[in-house]
C-alpha positions, 0 to 999 in steps of 0.5 A: 333160718340159721340152719338154712344159712349154714347149709348154704354156706357149707355148699359154697365152701365145698365148691370153693375148696374143691376148686382150690385143691383140684390142681393138687389132685392126680389120678385116683385121688382126683377120681375119689374127690370127684365122686365124693363131690358128686355124692355131697351134691346129691345129698344137698339137693335132696335136703334142699328139695324138702325145704321150701326156703332153700328151694326158693333161694336156689331159684334165684340163680347165681353162684351165691345167694344171700337171704336177708330177713325182710324185718332187717331190711325194713329196719335198715331202711327205716333208719336211713329214711328217718335220718336223711329226711330229718333236719332237712333245710327247706328254702321255697320261693313261693311268691304266693299272694293274698288279695282282699277288697272291701267296701266301707260305709260310714254314717253321716247326717245325710245317712249312711254313704259309701265312703270308699273301697280298700284293697289289700295285697299280701305277697309271701316271697319266700319261706325257709324252714326245717323239716323234722322226720318222725318214726317211719313205717315200712311195709312190703309193697308190690314188686321189689319195693317197700312202702314207706309212710313217714311223718314229718313236721315243718318247724323253725320256719320264717319268710319274707312278705310285702303288704300293700294297702290301698284306699280309694274314696268315693262321692262326698267322702272324698271331700274329707277323706283322701286316697292313700296307699302304703307298702311295707316289707314284713317278716313272717313265720311258718306255723308248725304243722304235721304232714305224712309222706307216703311213697315206696323205695324200689330195691335193685341189685347192681354189680357192686351195690344194693340200691334203694330208689325213692318213688314219692309221687308229687303232692301238695302240702299246705303250710300256714304262715303268720307275721312276727309281732313286730310286723303286726305292730308296723301294719297297725301303726301304718293304718292307724296313722291315717285315722285323722281328720281329712284322712281316709282312716276315718272309715277303717276299723284297724282291728277288723282289717288286721283280723282279715289279714291274719285269717287269710295267712292262716288259710295257708298256701300249697307247696310241693316239696323239692324232689332233691330231698328224696335221695337214692340210697346205695348199700355196698354189696361187692366183696373181694378178698384173697386167702392163702391156702398152703402155697397157693393164693385164692383170689375171691370176688363176689359181685351181685346181679339180681334181687327178689323180695318174697315173704320169706326173705330178701334174696340177692344173687351173686356171681363168684369168681376165683383165681388161684395163684401159686407161690402165695406169700404167707399172710402176717396173721398166718405167720403170727399164728404159727408161732416162733420156730424151735 
């Protein structure tokens, strides 16, 4: 691969050197230079025709073609994707709801009677958390794209919730068991869980950059939540406060009710990650530089215009523009290298 690169660079150098010196050549010198240039072009064509990778490079068009090993591009994209999806703060307005209702029967001297119904509504208002990325896997995909599979983990999550509990007494029980309702704002936790993000990055070339644009289809991820220990204590205290004579807590098992709430919270809710976390990545690819050749300054500009991914390499083609100006001022580095005059 390095030999092929040197071959391409030698060809490009030949073109630039010929362009820079053309204005200084006259008569026979110009004729000989053109003949030598044609001979070298023919030799280069013969060499490249026997090398499939060079042939593939020349098919890309452009004045200059750069080939990058796919493994290098994958490594760069792996590093970029891992970094920009790591430690991402999530703030998701859920307004997810849990609704549960149940009948309560109690034993009396008249036998078991329907004492009443309780209804539970839990609303998870908002969830905040941190998204941590693992080591992504990058592989070639159809077209000018690379497939990305990225393990992520939601951690350090918390949220806000409201619990509303309602008791309605029935029949004889209403004589000794009054209706009541309670509402409590609570704090919640997001349970850590691992997920996999799968999508592609489409690569394209512009005039001054190489772009990797994410294509991740919308999909739902299930998050599981819980209440903080303090919030569980508040719910238990509010329910057990009703466990008195002439109160409807007489027919309510607080342990069973809390277990029901916990089970429903652990079932989780489906969320969709915001599109804003998938950001386009631009790599600068334009080059502009000038160099002094004797008394002339050669202004060189390279601008990319095309890109193709093949099993051999990631190719991007560029147009090269030169402008030669006379009476160039020697660069400081050139003057320094010349040393003091004697």
